[in-house]
C-alpha positions, 0 to 999 in steps of 0.5 A: 959299154962294158969297159966304159962301165969300169972307167972312173969317168964313169963312176964319177958320173953314177956318184954323182946322183944323189938317188941310188943307182944300180946297173944290173947286166943280161945275166942279172949281176950288178956290175955298177952301183953308186955310194947312194945305191950302197949306203941304202942298201947296206951293202959294199959295190964288191957285195952288191956284185957278188951272186952269193948274197944276192938272194939274200938282199932280194929277201931283205925286201917285204916282197921279194917275189915282186922285187924279183919279178921287177928285175926280171921284166926287162932281162927275161921279157924285154919290157921296162918294168913297172915302178915299184914301192917296198920296205926294205930291211937295212942291215942296220936293223932299221926298216927303210922304204924304197921306190924302184924305177926302171930303164932299159939299157940299150945297145944296137937295138939290144937290151945289154941290162937295166939301170935301177934307180933306188929313191928313199922315201922312208921319211915321206912314208914315216910323215904319213904315218904320223899324219895317219895315226894323229887322224886316228888319235883325233877319230878316237877321241870324236869317238870317246866324246859320242860315246860320253855323250851318248851315256851322258844323254841316256842317264839323263832321259832316264831321270827325266822319265821317271818323273814324267810317268808320276806327272802323267800318270796321276793327270790321266787320273784326275782327269778320268773323274772330270767332266768335259765341261769341268773348269780344270779339264782344259788345263789338266789335258794340257799338262797331260799333253805336254807330258806326252810329248816329253815323253816322246822327247826322251823316248826319241833321245834314248833311241838315238843315243842308243847303240846297237850290236849288230848280227849281219845275216842274208835278208830278203829286202822285200820283206824288210821294206813291207814290214817297215811301211806297215809300222810306219803307217801305223805309227803315223795313221797315215797310208798311201799308196806303195810301189816296192821293186826288191828284185835284187835278191838277199842283201847282208846287212842287220835286218833289225837294223835295217827295218828301223831305218825304213820305218823312219824314211817311210815315216818321213816320206807319208808324213811329207805327203800331200794333205798329210794331216789325216787326209792324204790324197787318194794319189799318195805314193811312196816307193822304195826301190833296191838295186845292186852296184859294184861293192854296194846296195842303195836304197831309194825310198821316195814320195810325190809330195811337195819335196823339202825345199832348201833349209830343210834339205840343209838341216834336216839330220840335225837333232830336234830339227821339224817343219811339222807344228807338232813333233819331235824331229828326230827320225831323220838323226835316228836313221842316220844314227842306224845307218852309221852303225851299218857302216852306210851312207844316207842322204836326203834329196827330191825324187823324180816323183816330186818329192824327197827321196832319202837314199842309202847305201849299204856295203856289200862286200861279200855281194859277189857269193849272195845267194840270188832269190825269185825277183820280188816286185810288188805294188801294195795298196 
């Protein structure tokens, strides 16, 4: 084989390949390389075969140890090496991207060398980098647009809030001096109700546009869920039986942000219960369940109401969309905005109880090191 390797036919055959090809003997020395390989690596055949330069050539790879293991796999361990992607500092000063694959050279069942194929993927890599930069640029522009709209919304809300306070305040004062049968009482009450509703819209828009400064810490999910449910019941004036399963230990997140999300989800669940207009049935139930996955915590808030229809599911997170006769329609959009602040995902579907189910997936990159608590499971009236 060595005699054949030095023949002109063999070298002409190697040079016919468009990919770089190098043949290394059992001692790890290069004894053949085609023109494509010398061009890709920036060294001629004699330099590649020089043992004194081998370490310097390997050192040009971004991961020399991985390249050394790639070469050692067949020579020391007798197995075909796994394909290797690497960056290479070419002597001309450019960084190139290569993909290496190796094949065992056998004679009489024994390995006498390795054939290494070098594929130049620099242009493909650069194309991906340009696409990535383009996507990042688009994403940055979208984020800037969102920030601009948020600031605009806050400014508009501030300008509307001031005259609203004047309208509502003076209307309330006028009403306090009116009897129930006074002909001015009804129109003044309508003005006051309209001012309160518009104030609720302004407050919701301000909350939606506001961005939180997060302070992640280890939190008790049972405590957060209980407080969120109580806040939702107080805000809506509705009540239901709460079943809570938070037996997963501590969760790393921003407690205030998670409480705000769960409050909105619980309020949505309470308002979806049968006869929820102040007369929730005795069987009304809201469940909050925490469960761990490999790298996240999933929180499901479900109710046993009639469940959302397809139209509601399609538009549930759109600002101002509501199925209630009187409502702002900003609860779920605010919950999703806060979920985005946490880097979480929020979705809405149907639950096993027959009603709606909101699913929040919180990333937990450090959950393997999370401190475990005594399991907390409760059923609250």
